[in-house]
C-alpha positions in Angstrom: 20.3 -16.3 2.0 23.5 -15.0 0.2 24.6 -11.2 2.1 25.8 -8.4 -0.3 28.3 -7.1 1.5 30.8 -3.6 0.9 32.5 -3.9 3.8 30.5 -1.2 5.5 28.4 -0.9 8.7 24.9 -1.4 7.3 25.1 -4.5 5.3 26.7 -5.9 8.8 24.1 -5.2 10.6 21.9 -6.4 8.2 23.3 -9.7 8.4 22.6 -9.6 11.8 19.2 -9.0 11.4 18.6 -11.8 9.1 20.3 -14.3 11.8 17.9 -12.3 14.5 15.2 -13.3 12.2 16.3 -17.2 12.0 17.6 -16.9 8.3 20.5 -18.3 7.7 23.5 -17.1 5.8 25.1 -19.4 3.2 27.3 -17.4 0.9 28.3 -13.3 0.5 28.8 -11.5 -2.6 30.6 -8.4 -3.4 31.0 -5.8 -6.5 34.5 -4.7 -6.9 36.0 -1.7 -9.1 36.8 -3.2 -12.8 40.5 -3.9 -12.8 41.3 -1.4 -15.8 39.6 1.6 -14.0 42.6 1.3 -11.5 40.3 3.1 -8.9 39.1 2.3 -5.0 36.2 5.0 -5.3 33.7 4.9 -8.2 31.2 7.2 -7.0 29.1 4.6 -7.9 25.1 5.2 -7.5 24.7 2.0 -6.3 28.0 0.5 -4.4 30.3 1.2 -2.0 33.2 0.5 -3.3 35.8 2.2 -1.1 37.7 -0.6 1.1 37.0 -3.6 -1.8 40.9 -4.5 -1.1 39.7 -5.9 2.0 36.5 -7.5 1.5 38.6 -10.7 0.6 39.2 -11.6 4.3 35.5 -11.5 5.0 35.0 -15.4 3.6 38.0 -16.0 6.2 36.4 -14.0 9.2 32.9 -15.6 8.3 34.0 -19.3 7.1 31.6 -18.7 4.1 32.4 -18.5 0.1 32.6 -15.5 -1.5 31.3 -14.0 -4.8 33.2 -11.2 -6.8 32.5 -9.6 -10.2 33.9 -6.6 -11.0 31.7 -3.3 -12.5 31.5 -3.3 -16.2 28.5 -0.8 -16.2 27.6 2.4 -15.2 25.0 4.7 -13.2 22.9 5.3 -16.2 19.5 4.9 -14.6 19.4 6.7 -11.6 15.8 6.5 -10.4 14.0 4.5 -8.3 12.2 2.7 -10.8 14.7 0.4 -13.0 14.3 -1.4 -16.3 16.9 -3.7 -18.1 19.4 -1.1 -19.5 22.3 -2.9 -21.1 25.6 -0.8 -19.9 24.1 0.1 -16.3 26.1 -0.8 -12.9 22.7 -2.9 -11.9 23.1 -5.7 -14.7 26.6 -6.1 -13.5 24.4 -7.0 -9.7 21.9 -9.1 -11.8 25.3 -11.7 -13.3 26.6 -11.6 -9.6 23.5 -12.8 -8.3 23.0 -15.0 -11.1 26.5 -16.7 -10.9 25.6 -17.4 -6.9 22.3 -18.7 -8.0 23.6 -21.5 -10.1 26.6 -22.6 -7.5 23.8 -22.5 -4.5 20.3 -23.6 -5.5 19.1 -23.7 -2.4 19.2 -19.6 -1.9 16.1 -18.1 -1.2 16.9 -14.4 -0.6 19.2 -11.7 -0.8 20.7 -9.5 2.1 21.5 -5.6 1.9 21.7 -2.8 3.9 20.5 0.5 3.1 19.1 3.7 5.0 17.6 6.8 3.1 18.9 10.3 3.6 20.3 13.7 2.3 23.3 14.0 0.4 26.4 15.6 2.8 30.0 14.6 3.1 33.0 14.9 6.4 36.1 15.8 6.4 38.9 13.7 5.6 40.7 14.6 8.9 37.9 12.1 10.4 39.1 8.9 8.5 40.1 6.1 10.0 38.3 6.7 13.3 35.5 4.6 15.1 31.9 5.8 15.0 31.7 5.7 18.4 34.9 8.3 18.4 32.3 10.7 16.4 29.5 9.8 17.4 29.0 13.4 19.2 30.2 15.6 16.6 28.2 13.5 14.1 24.7 14.5 16.2 26.3 18.2 16.0 26.2 18.4 12.4 23.1 16.2 12.3 21.1 19.7 14.0 23.5 22.2 12.0 23.7 20.9 8.5 21.2 17.7 8.6 24.4 15.6 7.7 22.7 12.0 8.1 24.1 10.4 11.5 24.4 6.8 9.4 26.3 8.5 6.7 24.0 6.9 3.9 23.7 10.1 1.9 27.5 9.7 1.0 28.6 12.1 4.2 31.0 9.4 4.8 31.8 5.0 4.0 32.7 2.7 6.7 34.7 -0.5 6.9 33.7 -3.0 9.3 37.0 -4.8 11.1 34.7 -7.2 13.3 31.1 -8.6 13.7 29.5 -10.9 16.4 28.8 -13.1 13.4 32.7 -13.1 12.5 34.7 -16.2 13.6 38.1 -13.8 13.5 38.9 -10.4 13.5 40.8 -8.0 10.9 43.2 -6.1 12.4 44.6 -2.8 10.1 48.5 -2.7 10.1 48.8 -0.1 7.5 46.9 2.6 5.8 46.7 5.8 3.7 44.6 8.5 3.0 44.2 9.4 -1.0 42.5 12.7 -2.0 39.8 11.3 -4.6 38.5 15.3 -5.1 40.6 18.2 -3.9 37.5 20.6 -4.4 37.7 23.9 -2.0 33.8 23.4 -1.2 33.2 19.4 -1.5 37.0 17.8 -0.7 36.4 14.1 -1.0 39.1 11.6 0.4 39.3 8.0 1.6 41.4 5.7 3.7 43.2 3.0 1.8 43.9 -0.1 3.6 47.0 -1.4 2.4 47.7 -3.6 4.9 45.1 -6.2 7.1 45.7 -9.4 9.3 43.3 -11.9 10.4 43.2 -12.6 13.9 42.0 -15.1 16.3 39.1 -13.9 19.0 37.2 -15.6 21.6 34.5 -17.4 20.8 31.3 -15.4 20.5 29.2 -16.6 23.2 26.2 -15.0 22.0 25.4 -13.7 18.6 21.3 -12.2 19.2 22.8 -8.5 20.1 19.5 -7.9 17.8 16.6 -7.4 19.3 13.3 -8.4 16.7 11.0 -6.1 17.3 7.5 -7.5 18.9 4.8 -7.2 16.5 2.4 -4.9 19.0 5.4 -2.6 19.6 3.8 1.0 19.4 0.3 -0.3 19.7 0.0 -2.4 23.2 -2.2 0.2 24.2 -5.3 -0.5 21.8 -4.0 -3.7 21.9 -5.0 -3.8 25.3 -8.2 -1.9 24.6 -9.9 -3.9 22.2 -8.3 -7.6 23.8 -11.4 -7.3 26.1 -13.8 -8.0 23.4 -14.1 -11.2 22.4 -15.4 -11.7 19.2 -18.9 -12.8 20.0 -21.9 -13.4 17.3 -23.3 -10.9 15.7 -27.7 -11.3 17.0 -28.5 -8.6 14.4 -30.7 -10.3 11.9 -31.0 -9.7 8.3 -33.8 -9.7 7.1 -35.3 -11.2 3.0 -35.6 -8.4 0.5 -39.1 -9.9 -1.2 -39.2 -9.1 -5.1 -42.2 -6.9 -5.4 -41.6 -6.2 -9.1 -39.3 -6.9 -11.8 -37.2 -4.2 -13.6 -37.2 -4.5 -16.8 -34.2 -3.1 -18.7 -32.4 -4.2 -21.9 -29.4 -5.2 -22.8 -27.9 -1.8 -24.0 -29.5 -0.3 -20.4 -27.6 -2.7 -18.7 -24.3 -1.2 -20.1 -25.4 2.0 -18.0 -23.1 3.2 -15.7 -20.0 1.0 -16.4 -17.7 4.0 -17.6 -17.4 7.3 -16.0 -15.7 10.4 -17.4 -14.5 13.0 -16.0 -11.0 14.0 -16.9 -8.8 13.9 -15.2 -11.0 11.0 -13.6 -11.9 8.0 -14.7 -13.4 4.5 -14.0 -14.3 1.2 -14.8 -17.6 -0.6 -12.9 -17.1 -4.4 -12.0 -15.9 -6.1 -15.0 -15.7 -9.8 -15.3 -14.9 -12.3 -18.5 -18.4 -12.8 -19.5 -21.1 -9.9 -20.6 -24.0 -9.1 -19.2 -25.9 -11.6 -21.8 -23.8 -14.5 -20.5 -23.5 -15.9 -24.2 -19.9 -16.7 -24.1 -18.7 -20.0 -23.6 -17.6 -20.7 -20.1 -13.8 -20.9 -19.6 -12.2 -24.1 -18.0 -9.3 -22.3 -15.9 -8.9 -19.3 -13.4 -6.0 -18.7 -15.7 -8.2 -18.1 -18.9 -10.9 -16.4 -17.1 -7.9 -13.7 -16.0 -6.7 -13.2 -19.2 -10.1 -12.6 -20.5 -10.7 -10.2 -17.8 -8.2 -8.1 -18.0 -8.4 -7.7 -21.8 -12.2 -6.7 -21.4 -10.7 -3.8 -18.9 -8.1 -3.3 -21.3 -10.0 -2.5 -24.0 -12.5 0.1 -22.0 -9.4 1.9 -21.3 -8.3 2.1 -24.8 -11.9 3.1 -25.3 -11.7 5.8 -22.8 -7.8 6.9 -24.5 -6.0 5.2 -21.4 -3.9 2.4 -20.9 -2.9 0.6 -17.7 -0.3 3.2 -16.5 -2.9 5.8 -16.1 -5.1 3.4 -13.5 -4.5 3.8 -9.9 -6.3 1.8 -8.2 -8.0 -2.0 -8.6 -10.5 -3.7 -6.8 -9.9 -7.8 -6.9 -12.8 -10.0 -6.0 -11.7 -14.0 -6.6 -14.5 -16.6 -6.0 -12.0 -19.3 -5.1 -9.2 -17.6 -3.1 -7.3 -20.7 -3.3 -6.7 -19.9 -7.3 -5.3 -16.7 -5.9 -1.3 -17.8 -6.8 -2.8 -19.1 -10.3 -4.8 -15.8 -10.8 -1.5 -13.4 -10.0 0.3 -14.6 -12.5 -1.8 -13.4 -15.2 -2.9 -10.5 -13.3 0.5 -9.1 -13.2 1.8 -10.1 -16.3 -0.4 -6.4 -17.8 1.6 -4.2 -15.3 4.8 -3.1 -15.3 7.6 -2.6 -12.8 4.8 -0.4 -10.6 1.3 -2.0 -10.7 -1.4 0.1 -9.3 -3.0 -0.8 -5.7 -4.7 -3.6 -5.3 -7.2 -4.8 -2.7 -8.2 -8.5 -3.5 -10.9 -10.2 -1.3 -12.9 -13.8 -1.7 -16.6 -13.4 -2.9 -19.2 -15.3 -4.0 -19.7 -14.0 -7.1 -22.6 -14.9 -9.6 -22.2 -17.7 -11.6 -20.4 -18.6 -14.4 -17.6 -15.6 -13.2 -14.6 -16.6 -10.9 -13.4 -13.1 -11.0 -14.4 -9.5 -10.9 -12.3 -6.2 -11.5 -13.3 -2.4 -11.1 -10.9 0.6 -11.2 -9.8 4.1 -10.5 -7.7 5.7 -13.2 -6.8 9.2 -13.6 -5.1 10.7 -16.5 -1.9 12.9 -16.0 1.3 13.4 -17.6 3.7 12.8 -14.9 3.0 10.4 -12.8 4.2 7.5 -10.9 2.0 4.9 -9.4 4.1 5.1 -6.1 3.2 8.3 -5.1 0.2 10.3 -4.6 -1.8 11.9 -8.0 -4.0 14.4 -7.6 -3.6 14.5 -4.0 -5.0 10.7 -4.5 -3.1 8.5 -1.7 -4.6 4.7 -2.8 -3.3 2.0 -0.1 -3.1 -1.4 -1.1 -4.8 -3.9 0.9 -3.3 -4.3 4.1 -3.3 -7.9 5.9 -1.2 -8.3 9.5 1.8 -10.3 8.1 4.8 -10.1 10.1 7.2 -8.2 7.2 10.6 -10.2 8.2 8.9 -13.7 7.9 6.0 -13.0 6.1 3.7 -14.8 8.5 1.1 -14.2 10.8 1.6 -13.5 14.6 1.1 -16.5 17.0 -1.0 -17.7 18.5 -3.7 -16.8 15.4 -6.0 -14.3 16.4 -8.0 -11.0 15.3 -6.7 -9.6 17.7 -3.1 -9.6 16.7 -3.6 -9.8 13.0 -6.0 -6.4 13.1 -3.0 -4.9 15.5 -0.5 -5.7 12.8 -2.4 -4.8 9.6 -2.8 -1.2 11.0 0.8 -1.1 12.5 1.7 -2.2 8.3 -0.7 0.6 7.1 1.0 2.9 9.4 4.5 1.9 8.1 3.8 2.1 4.4 2.5 5.6 4.4 5.3 6.7 6.6 7.4 6.2 4.0 5.6 8.2 1.2 5.6 11.1 3.9 1.6 10.6 4.3 -0.1 11.2 7.9 -2.9 8.4 7.4 -4.7 8.9 10.7 -5.1 12.4 9.9 -6.1 12.5 6.4 -8.1 9.5 5.7 -11.1 10.3 3.8 -12.5 6.2 3.9 -11.2 2.7 5.0 -13.4 -0.5 4.1 -12.4 -3.1 6.7 -12.8 -7.3 5.3 -13.1 -9.4 7.8 -13.3 -13.2 7.2 -16.1 -13.8 10.4 -19.2 -11.4 11.5 -18.0 -12.0 15.1 -14.8 -10.0 14.2 -16.5 -6.7 13.4 -16.7 -5.0 17.7 -12.9 -5.6 17.3 -11.5 -4.0 14.3 -14.4 -1.1 14.9 -12.9 -0.3 18.5 -9.1 -0.4 16.7 -9.7 2.0 14.2 -11.7 4.2 16.2 -8.9 4.0 18.6 -5.8 4.3 16.3 -7.8 7.1 15.0 -8.1 9.1 18.2 -5.2 8.1 20.0 -3.1 9.4 16.7 -4.6 12.6 15.6 -4.4 13.5 19.7 -7.6 15.8 19.6 -11.3 14.2 19.9 -12.7 17.2 17.9 -11.4 15.0 14.5 -14.2 12.6 13.8 -13.7 9.0 12.5 -13.9 8.9 8.7 -16.3 6.8 6.7 -15.5 3.0 7.1 -17.3 -0.3 6.3 -17.0 -3.4 8.0 -17.6 -6.7 5.8 -17.4 -10.0 6.6 -16.7 -11.8 3.3 -15.9 -15.8 2.6 -12.1 -15.7 2.4 -9.1 -12.9 2.4 -6.0 -13.2 0.9 -3.2 -15.8 2.9 -6.2 -16.8 4.8 -6.1 -13.9 6.7 -8.6 -12.7 9.0 -8.5 -8.7 8.3 -7.9 -6.5 5.8 -8.3 -3.0 5.4 -8.3 -0.8 2.2 -8.0 3.0 2.8 -7.8 5.9 0.7 -6.3 9.2 2.0 -5.1 12.8 1.0 -1.8 13.6 0.6 -2.3 16.5 2.5 -0.8 19.1 0.3 -3.1 21.6 -1.6 -2.6 23.7 -4.4 -2.9 27.3 -3.2 -5.4 28.2 -5.5 -7.9 25.6 -4.1 -7.4 27.0 -0.3 -6.4 30.4 0.9 -6.3 30.3 4.7 -5.6 26.2 5.7 -2.4 26.1 4.8 0.5 26.2 7.4 2.8 29.4 6.9 4.7 28.7 3.6 4.9 24.9 4.3 2.0 24.1 2.0 0.3 21.6 4.1 -2.7 21.6 5.6 -3.3 22.3 9.1 -6.2 20.2 9.5 -8.0 16.7 8.0 -11.1 16.2 5.9 -14.3 17.7 7.2 -16.6 14.9 8.3 -20.3 14.4 8.4 -23.1 12.1 9.9 -26.7 12.2 8.8 -28.8 9.4 10.4 -32.8 9.0 8.5 -34.7 7.2 10.7 -38.1 6.3 8.4 -41.3 5.3 9.8 -41.2 1.6 8.0 -38.3 1.2 10.6 -35.9 1.7 8.0 -31.9 3.6 9.4 -30.1 5.3 6.6 -26.5 6.6 7.6 -24.8 8.5 5.8 -21.2 9.7 6.7 -19.3 11.9 4.4 -15.7 13.0 4.2 -14.4 16.1 2.2 -10.9 17.7 1.6 -10.6 19.1 -1.9 -10.1 17.2 -4.0 -11.7 14.3 -2.9 -15.4 13.6 -1.3 -15.7 10.0 0.3 -18.9 9.1 1.5 -19.9 5.4 3.6 -24.2 4.7 3.3 -25.7 2.1 5.2 -29.0 0.7 5.0 -30.6 -1.3 7.8 -34.2 -2.5 8.2 -36.1 -3.4 11.1 -37.8 -6.4 9.2 -38.7 -8.1 6.1 -39.3 -5.2 3.1 -39.8 -4.9 -0.4 -36.9 -4.5 -3.9 -39.2 -0.8 -3.9 -38.1 0.1 -0.2 -34.7 -0.8 -0.6 -34.4 1.4 -4.3 -36.2 4.2 -2.3 -33.7 3.7 0.4 -30.7 4.2 -2.3 -32.5 7.4 -3.5 -32.8 8.7 -0.1 -29.2 8.3 1.0 -27.4 9.8 -2.3 -29.7 13.2 -2.3 -28.6 13.4 1.0 -25.3 13.4 0.2 -26.1 16.2 -2.1 -28.0 18.1 0.8 -24.2 17.5 2.6 -22.5 18.9 -0.2 -24.7 21.8 -0.8 -24.9 22.6 2.7 -20.9 22.6 3.6 -21.0 24.9 -0.1 -23.5 27.3 2.3 -26.0 27.0 0.0 -29.7 27.3 2.1 -31.0 26.3 -1.3 -30.1 23.8 -4.3 -28.1 25.9 -6.8 -28.1 24.5 -10.1 -24.0 24.7 -11.0 -23.2 22.6 -7.3 -25.6 20.7 -8.4 -24.2 20.0 -11.6 -20.4 19.9 -10.0 -21.4 17.3 -7.5 -23.4 14.8 -9.4 -20.6 14.6 -12.4 -18.2 14.4 -9.6 -19.3 10.9 -8.8 -16.6 8.6 -10.4 -17.9 5.4 -8.2 -20.4 3.5 -6.6 -19.4 0.2 -4.8 -22.9 -1.3 -3.4 -21.7 -4.1 -1.3 -24.9 -6.1 -0.4 -25.5 -9.3 1.8 -26.4 -12.1 -0.2 -28.7 -12.9 3.2 -31.2 -10.9 1.3 -32.3 -13.5 -1.1 -31.9 -10.8 -4.4 -30.5 -12.0 -7.3 -27.7 -9.7 -8.7 -28.9 -9.1 -12.0 -32.3 -8.1 -11.0 -30.6 -5.7 -8.2 -28.7 -3.9 -11.1 -31.4 -3.6 -12.7 -33.5 -2.1 -10.1 -30.4 0.1 -9.2 -29.8 1.3 -13.3 -33.6 1.8 -13.7 -34.2 4.2 -10.2 -30.8 6.0 -11.0 -31.7 6.7 -14.8 -35.0 7.8 -13.8 -34.9 9.9 -10.7 -31.1 11.4 -11.1 -30.1 14.2 -13.8 -28.1 12.6 -16.7 -25.1 14.2 -15.5 -25.0 11.5 -12.7 -22.6 8.6 -15.1 -20.6 6.9 -12.2 -19.2 3.3 -12.7 -21.4 1.4 -10.2 -20.2 -2.2 -9.1 -22.3 -4.9 -7.4 -20.3 -7.1 -4.8 -22.4 -9.6 -2.6 -20.7 -9.9 0.9 -21.6 -12.6 3.6 -23.0 -9.9 6.4 -22.3 -6.2 7.0 -21.8 -4.4 10.5 -24.6 -3.5 12.1 -26.9 -6.0 10.3 -27.1 -3.7 7.6 -28.6 -5.2 4.2 -26.3 -2.5 2.1 -23.5 -0.8 2.3 -22.6 2.2 -0.1 -19.3 3.3 -1.1 -19.1 6.5 -3.2 -16.2 8.5 -4.1 -16.3 11.8 -6.1 -13.2 13.5 -7.4 -13.4 17.4 -8.0 
């Protein structure tokens, strides 16, 4: 690792974290003011430059090579997203790291310390004092004025004289206060370190002052609750579906339900490199197939008047997870710095397809893929990797990966100021073995109830699916859609906390079960919080049944979902306008079906599309995707994910 150092406490603290996590620091790097600037403090958007005169001593204190470069650029790009910009100070950092890499070809990472905060400043009278001396004062300023105790909003800068990683320490013999900006309302001054000396110090007996957090920190209670489940074999058998008729549908009709258009919401159904006619020549490599698949999606986006920047979520299903890396090289070439969120799982796709992708897009003028849009917050599929090492916790188990993946989910959403437990509207959990169903179901329920702290909240619609493989041979992957908790006041009058613009409750959740006379169990769980409705419909059959019966079950589930929506709107009888709003708002329907039912996907597609076109209003035009999976929890033959945007 090369450590970027400014002399401040955070870069030194981060070096200690690097060492504690098993990394080896082999070089130091620093950017300093251009000699012609004749300035110590550049007011850089990225870099601390005050104290730069003393940085050269760090090489001796740590016994490492130090690489330095002058800052020629300015803060031209001040947004979170950066693109190559000539003359920007970020380009100086690129050139510095390029030089380091050329001289140290074994370097694989960069150490850098940064903490987010609001922007305030302290007074020049505090210059030269230790943080220990000022700690209580900083805490009082934090309470009164929201001054960041760590000084990471520019309130103050620091210089580190000693560190457990140093073999020698620094001592300041002479310094002076320089007034940088003598403004009555925003005085800025800094301490110039005129003379320092390097001093010997006792040999450090330990440098392990940093405690590496355990992967289970904060989730011990949930872990103890799920450890009692040993991951036993699932006893629910999945019956075969008898093909009692062959649906007839020509190729033109097969294009039905491939695109959803209800501005600002758009959706594209599962797309491969091959058309439904399968007349195209077979592609030899995953790279070729991914490129053609993405081009097919791109053509559909253009047809809708969209481009890749409008896409907010993609679901990628790949036949051979060993080809993920090669697929990903082509996949990511279609995106800029912020690709849409993505969930990727293994899937036994019908030949010849090796990859299938479906997507959701929302067309808005002001939009960034890293922020929620129109209250929708899609989270990329989360697996249980330890962030610092990108390894799974040991020993490998579904229990540890379940806990860590949920912890990662919570941390990522909290950075975006989202409450994943209060405002989740839907969850799909993929596992690599159906023996994990009991563990992941219990964990999700425990965490939702624990974090919400109130049993009146129901668990949002959840679907648990076993698939052939997951990225990096993970055992669990979570896909979650949530509401950002912020509401446009034109939609809500009394559900807001006073003056906050934040909802004081999570989504409304309905649950219905239809138990038919012929041993079919259709369960519909729906969550709604304007403008998002998400529903999971599962179909379970106790004995062998027919395709006709399966299609009738799908119809019953969708009709019950419609009735739930009308009931929520206090309509005892169906209202044509409300029905139209509901049907036209269904943007996507994903049919996860157990491959054990023995129905070819072409037959299933024809049957579902034929049924929907004949049984439902012409207004309904969702993008429909079919995904074969190994098994679905509770022995269901099918799990249907319905998403609406209002």
